[in-house]
C-alpha positions as CSV (number, residue, x, y, z in Angstrom):
1,M,23.4,-4.2,-20.1
2,S,25.3,-3.3,-23.1
3,E,26.9,0.1,-22.6
4,A,25.1,1.6,-25.2
5,V,21.5,0.1,-23.7
6,C,22.7,1.8,-20.5
7,E,23.7,5.0,-21.8
8,R,20.3,5.7,-23.3
9,I,17.2,6.5,-21.0
10,F,14.0,4.4,-21.4
11,G,11.2,3.8,-19.1
12,A,8.3,1.0,-18.1
13,L,4.9,2.2,-17.5
14,G,3.0,1.6,-14.6
15,V,-0.8,1.2,-13.7
16,D,-3.1,0.6,-10.7
17,T,-6.4,1.0,-10.1
18,S,-7.2,0.2,-6.5
19,N,-11.0,0.5,-4.3
20,Y,-9.0,3.7,-3.4
21,T,-6.6,5.7,-6.0
22,S,-6.4,5.8,-9.3
23,S,-2.6,5.7,-9.8
24,A,-0.1,6.0,-13.3
25,A,3.8,5.5,-13.0
26,V,6.8,5.7,-15.3
27,M,9.9,4.4,-14.0
28,F,12.9,5.0,-15.7
29,S,16.4,3.4,-16.7
30,D,18.2,5.6,-14.4
31,R,15.6,4.8,-11.5
32,S,13.6,8.5,-11.8
33,C,10.1,8.1,-11.4
34,R,7.5,10.2,-12.5
35,N,4.3,9.2,-10.2
36,E,1.0,10.5,-10.5
37,K,-2.7,9.5,-8.1
38,K,-5.8,10.6,-7.1
39,L,-8.0,9.4,-4.3
40,L,-11.4,8.0,-5.2
41,P,-14.3,10.0,-4.1
42,V,-16.3,8.9,-1.4
43,P,-19.0,10.4,0.0
44,Q,-19.2,12.2,3.2
45,G,-20.1,9.7,6.1
46,S,-19.4,6.4,4.1
47,L,-16.6,4.0,4.8
48,G,-15.5,2.7,1.2
49,L,-17.3,2.1,-2.3
50,R,-18.9,-0.6,-3.7
51,Q,-16.4,-2.2,-6.3
52,S,-19.0,-0.9,-9.5
53,D,-18.7,2.5,-7.8
54,A,-15.4,1.7,-7.7
55,V,-14.6,1.0,-11.6
56,F,-17.1,4.5,-12.5
57,A,-14.2,6.6,-10.4
58,H,-11.4,4.9,-12.3
59,V,-13.4,5.5,-15.2
60,K,-14.1,9.5,-15.1
61,Q,-10.3,10.5,-13.5
62,F,-8.1,8.1,-14.6
63,A,-7.2,10.4,-18.2
64,E,-6.6,13.3,-15.5
65,V,-4.2,11.3,-13.8
66,F,-2.6,9.5,-16.6
67,S,-2.2,13.0,-18.4
68,R,-0.2,14.6,-15.3
69,L,2.5,12.2,-16.5
70,E,3.7,13.9,-19.4
71,I,5.3,10.9,-20.9
72,S,5.0,12.2,-24.6
73,G,7.8,11.4,-27.1
74,E,9.7,9.1,-23.6
75,D,10.5,5.8,-24.9
76,I,8.6,3.3,-23.6
77,R,9.7,-0.2,-23.6
78,A,7.1,-2.1,-21.5
79,I,3.5,-1.9,-19.4
80,G,2.9,-3.1,-15.7
81,V,-0.7,-3.4,-14.2
82,S,-1.7,-4.4,-11.5
83,A,-4.2,-7.1,-12.3
84,R,-5.3,-8.7,-8.7
85,P,-5.0,-8.0,-5.3
86,R,-2.5,-11.0,-4.4
87,N,-0.7,-13.5,-6.4
88,V,-2.4,-16.3,-5.6
89,E,-5.2,-18.4,-7.0
90,G,-9.0,-16.5,-6.9
91,S,-7.5,-13.0,-5.9
92,Y,-9.9,-11.2,-7.8
93,M,-11.4,-7.6,-7.5
94,P,-13.3,-5.7,-10.5
95,C,-11.4,-2.2,-9.9
96,F,-7.8,-3.8,-11.3
97,M,-9.8,-4.9,-14.3
98,Y,-10.2,-1.4,-15.5
99,G,-7.0,-1.3,-15.1
100,V,-6.2,-4.5,-17.1
101,S,-8.1,-2.8,-20.0
102,V,-6.3,0.7,-20.1
103,A,-3.1,-1.3,-20.0
104,Q,-3.8,-3.7,-22.7
105,M,-4.8,-0.3,-24.6
106,L,-1.2,1.5,-24.2
107,G,0.4,-2.1,-24.6
108,S,-1.3,-1.8,-28.1
109,V,-0.5,1.6,-29.0
110,Y,3.0,1.6,-27.6
111,G,3.7,-1.9,-29.4
112,V,5.6,-2.7,-25.6
113,P,4.6,-6.3,-23.7
114,V,2.6,-6.0,-21.6
115,Y,3.2,-7.6,-17.9
116,E,0.5,-8.6,-15.3
117,F,1.2,-8.3,-11.1
118,S,-0.7,-8.1,-8.0
119,H,-1.3,-5.4,-6.2
120,Q,0.6,-6.9,-2.9
121,Q,3.9,-7.3,-5.6
122,G,3.3,-3.6,-6.6
123,H,3.5,-2.5,-2.8
124,I,6.7,-4.4,-1.7
125,A,8.5,-3.2,-5.2
126,A,7.6,0.4,-4.3
127,A,8.7,-0.2,-0.5
128,V,12.1,-1.2,-1.5
129,Y,12.8,1.1,-4.5
130,S,11.9,4.3,-2.1
131,S,13.7,2.7,0.6
132,G,16.6,2.0,-1.4
133,Q,17.5,-1.7,-0.3
134,D,17.5,-3.4,-3.4
135,W,19.5,-5.9,-2.2
136,L,16.1,-7.3,-0.6
137,F,14.9,-8.6,-3.6
138,D,17.6,-11.1,-3.3
139,R,17.0,-12.7,0.0
140,P,14.3,-13.7,1.9
141,F,12.5,-11.3,3.9
142,M,9.8,-9.9,6.2
143,C,6.6,-7.5,4.7
144,F,4.7,-6.0,7.1
145,H,1.5,-5.1,4.7
146,A,-0.7,-2.0,6.5
147,S,-3.6,-0.4,4.6
148,G,-7.0,0.0,4.7
149,G,-7.8,-3.5,3.3
150,T,-5.1,-5.3,4.5
151,T,-2.9,-6.4,8.0
152,E,-0.7,-8.7,7.3
153,L,2.9,-10.2,8.0
154,L,4.7,-11.8,5.2
155,R,7.2,-13.8,4.2
156,V,8.7,-13.2,1.2
157,N,11.0,-15.7,-0.5
158,S,10.5,-14.1,-4.0
159,L,8.0,-11.7,-5.4
160,D,6.8,-14.6,-6.5
161,D,6.8,-16.7,-3.4
162,I,4.7,-14.7,-0.6
163,T,3.2,-16.4,2.3
164,I,1.1,-14.8,5.0
165,A,3.0,-15.7,8.7
166,A,0.2,-13.3,10.5
167,D,-2.7,-11.2,9.7
168,T,-6.3,-10.2,11.4
169,A,-9.0,-12.1,11.7
170,D,-11.5,-9.7,11.3
171,I,-11.0,-5.7,10.4
172,S,-7.7,-4.4,9.0
173,V,-5.7,-1.7,10.9
174,G,-6.8,0.6,8.2
175,Q,-10.6,-0.6,8.7
176,L,-9.8,0.4,12.4
177,I,-8.5,3.8,11.5
178,D,-11.0,4.9,9.3
179,R,-13.9,4.1,11.0
180,V,-13.0,5.7,14.0
181,G,-11.9,8.8,12.2
182,V,-15.3,9.1,10.3
183,M,-16.6,8.4,14.2
184,L,-14.5,11.3,15.3
185,G,-16.1,13.6,12.2
186,S,-13.2,13.4,9.6
187,S,-14.6,11.6,5.8
188,F,-12.9,8.8,4.3
189,P,-10.6,7.6,4.0
190,A,-9.4,9.2,7.6
191,G,-5.3,8.4,8.1
192,P,-4.3,11.7,8.1
193,F,-7.0,13.0,9.9
194,V,-6.4,10.4,12.7
195,E,-2.7,10.9,13.2
196,K,-3.3,14.9,12.9
197,L,-5.8,14.8,15.7
198,S,-3.8,12.2,17.8
199,L,-0.3,14.9,17.8
200,N,-2.5,16.6,20.6
201,G,-3.9,13.5,22.4
202,S,-2.3,11.1,25.3
203,L,-3.2,7.9,25.6
204,P,-6.6,7.4,27.9
205,E,-5.9,3.3,28.7
206,K,-3.1,1.4,27.7
207,P,-4.2,-0.8,24.4
208,V,-4.3,-4.7,25.5
209,I,-2.9,-6.7,22.3
210,R,-3.7,-10.4,22.0
211,I,-2.5,-12.3,19.3
212,K,-4.2,-16.1,18.8
213,D,-2.7,-18.4,16.3
214,G,-1.3,-16.0,14.2
215,H,-4.5,-13.8,14.1
216,C,-5.0,-10.5,15.2
217,S,-8.7,-9.0,16.1
218,L,-9.5,-5.6,16.0
219,S,-12.7,-4.8,16.0
220,G,-13.0,-5.1,19.6
221,F,-10.9,-1.9,19.8
222,E,-13.4,-0.3,17.3
223,N,-16.0,-0.7,20.2
224,K,-13.6,0.1,23.1
225,T,-13.3,3.9,21.0
226,K,-17.4,4.2,20.7
227,T,-17.7,3.4,24.4
228,M,-14.8,6.1,24.8
229,L,-16.8,8.5,22.9
230,E,-19.9,7.7,25.4
231,K,-18.1,8.7,28.3
232,G,-16.5,11.9,26.8
233,V,-13.4,10.8,26.4
234,L,-11.4,13.8,24.3
235,P,-11.6,13.2,20.3
236,E,-7.8,13.4,20.4
237,N,-7.1,11.0,23.1
238,I,-9.0,8.5,21.4
239,A,-7.0,9.1,18.4
240,F,-4.4,8.8,20.0
241,Y,-5.3,5.4,21.6
242,T,-6.8,4.1,17.7
243,I,-3.0,4.8,16.7
244,E,-1.2,3.2,19.5
245,T,-3.4,0.0,19.4
246,V,-2.2,0.0,15.8
247,A,2.0,0.2,16.5
248,M,1.4,-2.1,19.4
249,T,-0.4,-4.6,17.4
250,V,1.8,-4.6,14.5
251,K,5.0,-4.6,16.6
252,K,3.6,-7.4,18.8
253,M,3.0,-9.8,15.3
254,V,6.5,-9.0,13.5
255,D,8.2,-9.9,17.5
256,E,6.2,-13.4,17.7
257,Y,6.1,-14.9,14.1
258,N,9.6,-13.2,13.1
259,P,11.7,-16.1,14.6
260,E,14.8,-15.8,12.3
261,K,14.9,-12.3,13.0
262,L,14.4,-11.4,8.6
263,P,14.9,-7.7,7.8
264,V,11.2,-6.4,8.3
265,L,9.7,-4.2,5.1
266,Y,7.6,-1.9,6.2
267,V,4.7,-0.8,3.3
268,G,1.3,0.3,2.9
269,G,-1.1,3.8,3.9
270,V,-1.0,3.1,7.0
271,M,2.8,2.8,7.6
272,S,3.2,6.4,6.6
273,N,2.4,7.2,9.9
274,E,5.1,9.0,11.7
275,R,4.4,7.5,15.6
276,I,3.8,3.7,14.1
277,K,7.2,4.4,12.4
278,S,9.0,5.3,15.9
279,V,7.3,2.4,17.8
280,L,8.8,0.0,14.6
281,S,12.0,1.6,13.5
282,G,15.2,-0.2,15.0
283,T,17.8,-2.6,13.2
284,N,16.4,-4.3,9.8
285,S,13.7,-2.5,9.6
286,Y,13.0,-0.5,6.2
287,F,10.1,1.8,5.2
288,A,9.1,3.2,1.8
289,E,8.8,6.7,1.6
290,P,5.1,8.4,2.9
291,R,4.2,9.2,-0.8
292,F,5.4,5.5,-2.3
293,S,3.5,4.1,1.0
294,S,-0.1,3.9,0.1
295,D,-1.5,3.2,-3.2
296,N,0.7,3.7,-6.1
297,A,1.8,2.9,-9.2
298,A,5.7,3.2,-9.0
299,G,6.2,-0.7,-7.9
300,I,4.1,-1.9,-10.6
301,A,6.2,1.0,-13.2
302,Y,9.5,-0.6,-11.2
303,L,8.8,-4.4,-11.5
304,A,7.7,-4.2,-15.5
305,L,10.8,-2.2,-16.1
306,R,12.6,-5.0,-14.0
307,K,11.9,-7.5,-17.1
308,T,12.3,-5.3,-19.5
309,E,16.2,-5.1,-18.4
310,A,16.5,-8.6,-17.3
311,G,15.3,-9.4,-21.3
312,L,18.0,-6.9,-23.1
């Protein structure tokens, strides 16, 4: 980049419309970021939204989220958008199509290119950005993506070359936490509720973690917590058991399926849990800041900015 280009601050917009959150961000060339988001409304007692309801929720609230960025008059050079869950053939969710439409409209208004990425790529990029470990873009590393819909240990050779090293055979770690939280009286999503409740708990028994052929299985732990509740185990102890189960599962997957001992980047909303982070912390372990761990558009904006800078 020339000195003249470096002196003038410009930015890229990011749009992400997941099944949980409406989010928009702008990443500037000085690496400052504005990131706004709003959870989709979920009825009390429900465990998520149908895709049609998620799309309608984005339609109703995305304009509010976008307006909070306050980007009038900013030098916007590109738009990035999450267009699919993963960057593989056949990966598709209708809720992302609303975001693509918004991004294309904004690209037309600003007269700038629109770059499509996967939601997964956005999560990884947001974690790299907020952890300050940009060097990860230049070498292979492992990434554990743990969220409401995903439990995957990924080998990242590059953001365009991501393979699954280990994953879940049934529900995700986020689904386990949400289901237990709703069972204990929380609204959905239940991560913050379960984390807060667990702070006053103790472990009623040690979870037995099994990984077979690269797949963990978590539905049995959901059934276990139901049995605990029926037997009168305190809710805070059930919450602690659930968090410990997730932490131990993730640790076992990383220990067994990272034979090269590559650096591990932890991403996704579940990884904002302080207890889980404490179990996983160590040499070559990196975490996104909590506000960049859950669904957000900052990583998408960052990727669009990098595309723009590469072309200058």
